[in-house]
N, C-alpha and C positions, 0 to 999 in steps of 0.2 A: 812567709811559708811556715808551715810547721816542720818541727825538725826532722820528720820522717818523710817529709814530701820534697821531691827533686824537680827539678824543671830541666828539660832538654829542648833543642830544635830538631824537627824533623823536616827532611826535604824529599822532594820527588825528583828523581833523576830523569833525564830525558828518555830513557827506557823504563816505563812504568813497573817493570818487574824487580827493579832494584830501589831499595830505600837507601837514605843517607841519614844517619844520626850523628848529632855533635852536642856534646856537653857545654853547658855555659859556665861552670866554674870547676875547680879542682876537685871539690867534694863530689860533684855530679859525674866528674870524668872517671873517678874511682869506682862509682856504681856501675857506669857503663863498661869499665874493664871487668869488673867482676861477673856481670851477667850478659856478657857478649855471647856469641854462637861460634862455634869451630868454622862457618863458613863466612864470617866476618872478616873484612880487610881493615886495617888501622892504619890510618894517615897521620903524619906529625911533622912538623918542621925540624930539620936537623940542626941541633946545637942552638936553637933560640926556642921560647915558650911559644906554644901555639894552641889552638883549640884541639881536642882529640875527635877525630872525624872517623866514623864507621861506615864502611859500605856492607850492607847485607846482602851477600850474594845467594846464589840458588843451591850450592853444593858445598859439602866440606871441602876445604882447600888441602890437597896433598902438598906438603913441605919440599918433596923431592921436585915435583912438577914447578912449583912456585920458584925455586932457586934457578931454573932454567930461563925465568924471565929476563930479558935485557932490553926490551924496547915497549913502547906503547902498543904496538901491533902484537906483541906476544900475549898480552892479556886476552885479547879476542881470539887468537889462533890456538892458545893452549889452556885457557879458563873459559872461553865463551862469554867473557865479560865485555861489552863494547868499550872500545878506548874513550869514546865521549864521556862515557860514565866515570871512567878513572880521571880523566881530565877535569871534570866538574868536581869531584872530591878534592883533587890536587888545588884547584882555584879556592874552594871553600877554606881549605887548610892555610893557604897562603895568605888570603885576605883577613882570616881570623887569627893571625899572628901580629901583635903589636909591632914587633921588629921586622917580620917577613913582609907584612903589607908595605912597609915604606922602602923596602928594597926593589931594584929593578928585577933582579932574579934571586930565587930563594930555594935552597935545597929542601925537598920534602921527602920523607921516606915511607914506604909502603911495606908492611908485614902482615902476614896473617896473625888474626888474634891469638892463635895457639902459641904464637911466638913472643907474646908478651906476658909480663908477670908484674904484680905488685908486691915488693918485698917489704916485709914486716919492718914498721918503725919509719918508713920513708914518708916524706912530706905528703899531704893530699895532692893528688893530680900526678904524682911521680911515677912512672911506670919504667920498667926496665926491659930491654929487648934481650931475649934469651940467648939467641945465636945470630950474628951478624950475616951469616951466609944466607939467611932467609929475609934478608932486609934489601930491599931495592931502594936506590936513591935517585931522584929524578930533579934536575934543575928546572924550576918552574919560573916562567915570566908571567907578569899580570896580563890576563884577558879579561878586561871588564865585561865585555859583551856576554861571554859563557858564564862569568861568575853572576852577573845580574840575571841571566835567564834563570838559573837554578834558586838564587836567592828569592825570586819572585814566588817560590813553591813552598817557603819556610813557614812552619808553623811552630809555635812555642806551646808546650803542654807540661802541665804539673802532672806529675806521677810519684806514685808511692813505692817504696822498695818491693812490696808485696806485689806489685804490677809486674816488676822485672822477673822475680820468682816465678810468677804464673806464665809469663812469656816463655821462659825456659823450660818449665815443665810440659807446656803444651807443645814445644818444639820437639822435646825429647820423647813423646808418645809415639 
């Protein structure tokens, strides 16, 4: 790949109105963090390395509403995001963690993209959660059937940084 080209995985969730995007390596994860949208949810294993998984939702996420989420059902009731879509993202994140994939149970956190940041001088792929009160942690057990279902939709695409810039510009129009 040319230095300006990056590669990501794209998945279709069981609800076609939601897309799932996952970085392939640390530098690509930084690019995703930089160009994600306010309506994106971010998934990552807690205290172990994992893929950065983003769920592109339909609307910007209100942090005050997000912090009231306590269960899977709350995503559907309060944010109109089907719980199966959340579970698919959790399974992808667990499976794409070297350590997490070997564990029977792995804690995965979910936070709105607007609650993460890349601090200057940190290693590639390292992000920081701004406020823990907007971070939900779920204990995730391996569900191979569900994971395999969403894995079948995976496509690998090479994109250039200007593609992300254009996506963000078009979204902001």
